[in-house]
C-alpha positions as protocol buffer text, in pm:
chain_id: "A"
residue {
  index: 1
  type: MET
  ca { x: -5190 y: 5970 z: -1062 }
}
residue {
  index: 2
  type: SER
  ca { x: -4928 y: 5967 z: -855 }
}
residue {
  index: 3
  type: SER
  ca { x: -4920 y: 5776 z: -505 }
}
residue {
  index: 4
  type: LEU
  ca { x: -4816 y: 6147 z: -492 }
}
residue {
  index: 5
  type: GLN
  ca { x: -5093 y: 6322 z: -566 }
}
residue {
  index: 6
  type: ARG
  ca { x: -5208 y: 6500 z: -258 }
}
residue {
  index: 7
  type: PRO
  ca { x: -5617 y: 6616 z: -285 }
}
residue {
  index: 8
  type: VAL
  ca { x: -5622 y: 6908 z: -204 }
}
residue {
  index: 9
  type: THR
  ca { x: -5992 y: 7092 z: -140 }
}
residue {
  index: 10
  type: SER
  ca { x: -6069 y: 7361 z: -388 }
}
residue {
  index: 11
  type: GLY
  ca { x: -6149 y: 7598 z: -138 }
}
residue {
  index: 12
  type: GLY
  ca { x: -6183 y: 8004 z: -179 }
}
residue {
  index: 13
  type: GLN
  ca { x: -5946 y: 8144 z: -381 }
}
residue {
  index: 14
  type: GLY
  ca { x: -5579 y: 8286 z: -322 }
}
residue {
  index: 15
  type: GLN
  ca { x: -5573 y: 7963 z: -182 }
}
residue {
  index: 16
  type: ALA
  ca { x: -5195 y: 7837 z: -76 }
}
residue {
  index: 17
  type: VAL
  ca { x: -5097 y: 7500 z: -259 }
}
residue {
  index: 18
  type: SER
  ca { x: -4783 y: 7342 z: -163 }
}
residue {
  index: 19
  type: LEU
  ca { x: -4526 y: 7156 z: -283 }
}
residue {
  index: 20
  type: THR
  ca { x: -4249 y: 6923 z: -163 }
}
residue {
  index: 21
  type: MET
  ca { x: -3954 y: 6939 z: -390 }
}
residue {
  index: 22
  type: GLU
  ca { x: -4006 y: 6560 z: -476 }
}
residue {
  index: 23
  type: GLN
  ca { x: -4417 y: 6575 z: -515 }
}
residue {
  index: 24
  type: ALA
  ca { x: -4303 y: 6940 z: -834 }
}
residue {
  index: 25
  type: LYS
  ca { x: -4076 y: 6671 z: -996 }
}
residue {
  index: 26
  type: VAL
  ca { x: -4395 y: 6494 z: -1017 }
}
residue {
  index: 27
  type: VAL
  ca { x: -4642 y: 6797 z: -1166 }
}
residue {
  index: 28
  type: LEU
  ca { x: -4380 y: 6878 z: -1379 }
}
residue {
  index: 29
  type: ALA
  ca { x: -4309 y: 6536 z: -1530 }
}
residue {
  index: 30
  type: GLU
  ca { x: -4705 y: 6491 z: -1618 }
}
residue {
  index: 31
  type: VAL
  ca { x: -4710 y: 6804 z: -1735 }
}
residue {
  index: 32
  type: ILE
  ca { x: -4387 y: 6822 z: -1992 }
}
residue {
  index: 33
  type: LYS
  ca { x: -4585 y: 6429 z: -2025 }
}
residue {
  index: 34
  type: ALA
  ca { x: -4897 y: 6609 z: -2122 }
}
residue {
  index: 35
  type: LEU
  ca { x: -4765 y: 6859 z: -2395 }
}
residue {
  index: 36
  type: GLY
  ca { x: -4617 y: 6569 z: -2542 }
}
residue {
  index: 37
  type: SER
  ca { x: -4933 y: 6390 z: -2599 }
}
residue {
  index: 38
  type: PRO
  ca { x: -4959 y: 6317 z: -2929 }
}
residue {
  index: 39
  type: GLU
  ca { x: -5290 y: 6466 z: -2938 }
}
residue {
  index: 40
  type: ASN
  ca { x: -5139 y: 6791 z: -2752 }
}
residue {
  index: 41
  type: VAL
  ca { x: -4838 y: 6788 z: -3053 }
}
residue {
  index: 42
  type: LEU
  ca { x: -5148 y: 6800 z: -3319 }
}
residue {
  index: 43
  type: ARG
  ca { x: -5228 y: 7134 z: -3115 }
}
residue {
  index: 44
  type: LEU
  ca { x: -4928 y: 7289 z: -3033 }
}
residue {
  index: 45
  type: GLU
  ca { x: -4793 y: 7231 z: -3404 }
}
residue {
  index: 46
  type: GLU
  ca { x: -5103 y: 7424 z: -3598 }
}
residue {
  index: 47
  type: ALA
  ca { x: -5028 y: 7729 z: -3359 }
}
residue {
  index: 48
  type: ARG
  ca { x: -4710 y: 7651 z: -3401 }
}
residue {
  index: 49
  type: ASP
  ca { x: -4772 y: 7722 z: -3772 }
}
residue {
  index: 50
  type: ASN
  ca { x: -5069 y: 7991 z: -3657 }
}
residue {
  index: 51
  type: ALA
  ca { x: -4852 y: 8169 z: -3528 }
}
residue {
  index: 52
  type: GLY
  ca { x: -4529 y: 8159 z: -3797 }
}
residue {
  index: 53
  type: ASN
  ca { x: -4198 y: 8334 z: -3641 }
}
residue {
  index: 54
  type: ASP
  ca { x: -4445 y: 8544 z: -3486 }
}
residue {
  index: 55
  type: MET
  ca { x: -4356 y: 8603 z: -3177 }
}
residue {
  index: 56
  type: GLY
  ca { x: -4611 y: 8830 z: -3103 }
}
residue {
  index: 57
  type: LYS
  ca { x: -4877 y: 8538 z: -3248 }
}
residue {
  index: 58
  type: MET
  ca { x: -4683 y: 8331 z: -3086 }
}
residue {
  index: 59
  type: LEU
  ca { x: -4746 y: 8456 z: -2816 }
}
residue {
  index: 60
  type: GLN
  ca { x: -5160 y: 8508 z: -2935 }
}
residue {
  index: 61
  type: PHE
  ca { x: -5198 y: 8151 z: -3008 }
}
residue {
  index: 62
  type: VAL
  ca { x: -4923 y: 7927 z: -2864 }
}
residue {
  index: 63
  type: LEU
  ca { x: -4881 y: 7995 z: -2548 }
}
residue {
  index: 64
  type: PRO
  ca { x: -5251 y: 8019 z: -2441 }
}
residue {
  index: 65
  type: VAL
  ca { x: -5337 y: 7627 z: -2603 }
}
residue {
  index: 66
  type: ALA
  ca { x: -4923 y: 7515 z: -2362 }
}
residue {
  index: 67
  type: THR
  ca { x: -5104 y: 7731 z: -2101 }
}
residue {
  index: 68
  type: GLN
  ca { x: -5447 y: 7527 z: -2139 }
}
residue {
  index: 69
  type: ILE
  ca { x: -5271 y: 7194 z: -2155 }
}
residue {
  index: 70
  type: GLN
  ca { x: -5082 y: 7215 z: -1820 }
}
residue {
  index: 71
  type: GLN
  ca { x: -5386 y: 7383 z: -1588 }
}
residue {
  index: 72
  type: GLU
  ca { x: -5521 y: 7023 z: -1714 }
}
residue {
  index: 73
  type: VAL
  ca { x: -5270 y: 6876 z: -1488 }
}
residue {
  index: 74
  type: ILE
  ca { x: -5231 y: 7137 z: -1194 }
}
residue {
  index: 75
  type: LYS
  ca { x: -5575 y: 7141 z: -1102 }
}
residue {
  index: 76
  type: ALA
  ca { x: -5545 y: 6795 z: -978 }
}
residue {
  index: 77
  type: TYR
  ca { x: -5294 y: 6927 z: -716 }
}
residue {
  index: 78
  type: GLY
  ca { x: -5504 y: 7164 z: -622 }
}
residue {
  index: 79
  type: PHE
  ca { x: -5374 y: 7539 z: -746 }
}
residue {
  index: 80
  type: THR
  ca { x: -5682 y: 7669 z: -1038 }
}
residue {
  index: 81
  type: ASN
  ca { x: -5783 y: 7612 z: -1330 }
}
residue {
  index: 82
  type: ASP
  ca { x: -5697 y: 7951 z: -1468 }
}
residue {
  index: 83
  type: GLY
  ca { x: -5356 y: 8187 z: -1544 }
}
residue {
  index: 84
  type: GLU
  ca { x: -5369 y: 8244 z: -1167 }
}
residue {
  index: 85
  type: GLY
  ca { x: -5299 y: 7865 z: -1086 }
}
residue {
  index: 86
  type: VAL
  ca { x: -5034 y: 7864 z: -1358 }
}
residue {
  index: 87
  type: LEU
  ca { x: -4851 y: 8152 z: -1302 }
}
residue {
  index: 88
  type: LYS
  ca { x: -4853 y: 8017 z: -868 }
}
residue {
  index: 89
  type: PHE
  ca { x: -4683 y: 7662 z: -1007 }
}
residue {
  index: 90
  type: ALA
  ca { x: -4427 y: 7941 z: -1200 }
}
residue {
  index: 91
  type: ARG
  ca { x: -4331 y: 8046 z: -911 }
}
residue {
  index: 92
  type: LEU
  ca { x: -4328 y: 7752 z: -776 }
}
residue {
  index: 93
  type: ILE
  ca { x: -4136 y: 7567 z: -982 }
}
residue {
  index: 94
  type: LYS
  ca { x: -3900 y: 7909 z: -1008 }
}
residue {
  index: 95
  type: SER
  ca { x: -3868 y: 7852 z: -599 }
}
residue {
  index: 96
  type: TYR
  ca { x: -3719 y: 7465 z: -721 }
}
residue {
  index: 97
  type: GLU
  ca { x: -3514 y: 7499 z: -985 }
}
residue {
  index: 98
  type: ALA
  ca { x: -3153 y: 7683 z: -811 }
}
residue {
  index: 99
  type: GLN
  ca { x: -3204 y: 7424 z: -496 }
}
residue {
  index: 100
  type: ASP
  ca { x: -3290 y: 7080 z: -785 }
}
residue {
  index: 101
  type: PRO
  ca { x: -3072 y: 7118 z: -1148 }
}
residue {
  index: 102
  type: GLU
  ca { x: -3379 y: 6807 z: -1236 }
}
residue {
  index: 103
  type: ILE
  ca { x: -3633 y: 7092 z: -1148 }
}
residue {
  index: 104
  type: ALA
  ca { x: -3391 y: 7311 z: -1379 }
}
residue {
  index: 105
  type: ALA
  ca { x: -3407 y: 7145 z: -1718 }
}
residue {
  index: 106
  type: MET
  ca { x: -3775 y: 7013 z: -1679 }
}
residue {
  index: 107
  type: ALA
  ca { x: -3872 y: 7353 z: -1591 }
}
residue {
  index: 108
  type: GLY
  ca { x: -3658 y: 7457 z: -1975 }
}
residue {
  index: 109
  type: LYS
  ca { x: -3793 y: 7195 z: -2157 }
}
residue {
  index: 110
  type: LEU
  ca { x: -4072 y: 7303 z: -2040 }
}
residue {
  index: 111
  type: LYS
  ca { x: -4022 y: 7662 z: -2177 }
}
residue {
  index: 112
  type: SER
  ca { x: -3886 y: 7543 z: -2467 }
}
residue {
  index: 113
  type: THR
  ca { x: -4241 y: 7443 z: -2482 }
}
residue {
  index: 114
  type: PHE
  ca { x: -4384 y: 7746 z: -2454 }
}
residue {
  index: 115
  type: LEU
  ca { x: -4154 y: 8022 z: -2661 }
}
residue {
  index: 116
  type: PRO
  ca { x: -3891 y: 7888 z: -2953 }
}
residue {
  index: 117
  type: PRO
  ca { x: -3531 y: 7893 z: -2892 }
}
residue {
  index: 118
  type: MET
  ca { x: -3440 y: 8295 z: -2908 }
}
residue {
  index: 119
  type: THR
  ca { x: -3170 y: 8399 z: -3213 }
}
residue {
  index: 120
  type: THR
  ca { x: -3007 y: 8629 z: -3240 }
}
residue {
  index: 121
  type: PRO
  ca { x: -3121 y: 8827 z: -3606 }
}
residue {
  index: 122
  type: SER
  ca { x: -2784 y: 8861 z: -3805 }
}
residue {
  index: 123
  type: HIS
  ca { x: -2691 y: 9183 z: -3926 }
}
residue {
  index: 124
  type: GLY
  ca { x: -2419 y: 9378 z: -4007 }
}
residue {
  index: 125
  type: GLY
  ca { x: -2231 y: 9624 z: -3765 }
}
residue {
  index: 126
  type: GLY
  ca { x: -2363 y: 9476 z: -3459 }
}
residue {
  index: 127
  type: GLY
  ca { x: -2570 y: 9799 z: -3275 }
}
residue {
  index: 128
  type: ILE
  ca { x: -2493 y: 10161 z: -3168 }
}
residue {
  index: 129
  type: THR
  ca { x: -2068 y: 10174 z: -3072 }
}
residue {
  index: 130
  type: ALA
  ca { x: -1944 y: 10497 z: -2885 }
}
residue {
  index: 131
  type: SER
  ca { x: -1690 y: 10745 z: -3089 }
}
residue {
  index: 132
  type: SER
  ca { x: -1559 y: 10978 z: -2963 }
}
residue {
  index: 133
  type: SER
  ca { x: -1530 y: 11237 z: -3266 }
}
residue {
  index: 134
  type: SER
  ca { x: -1673 y: 11541 z: -3101 }
}
């Protein structure tokens, strides 16, 4: 745990969690570190193997594992240990991305853990073209 950690009472729902930009960097770094730990890398690889290249299966298998790992870290900073806590953390990070390139880079790295890079399918033609042959 870092010296920036702020013990927060786990009071009622709807409790706003506030982190400074520096605290957000620390928490984001801890999430990335947790996702990179050997046991979590294995869990994520297994989930990715189960999903293959199917985006629907990525959401079904990989996203829950990555979310669970993230929850374990952010709950120590006052976020609820559920999907809502993860969403609140994501919104907080998003609010700092434009202000801090380091946070933006770390957030990009985090997102790449959840979802694979998007590749454009290569097929001839490239879609519908507007032609004026009436």
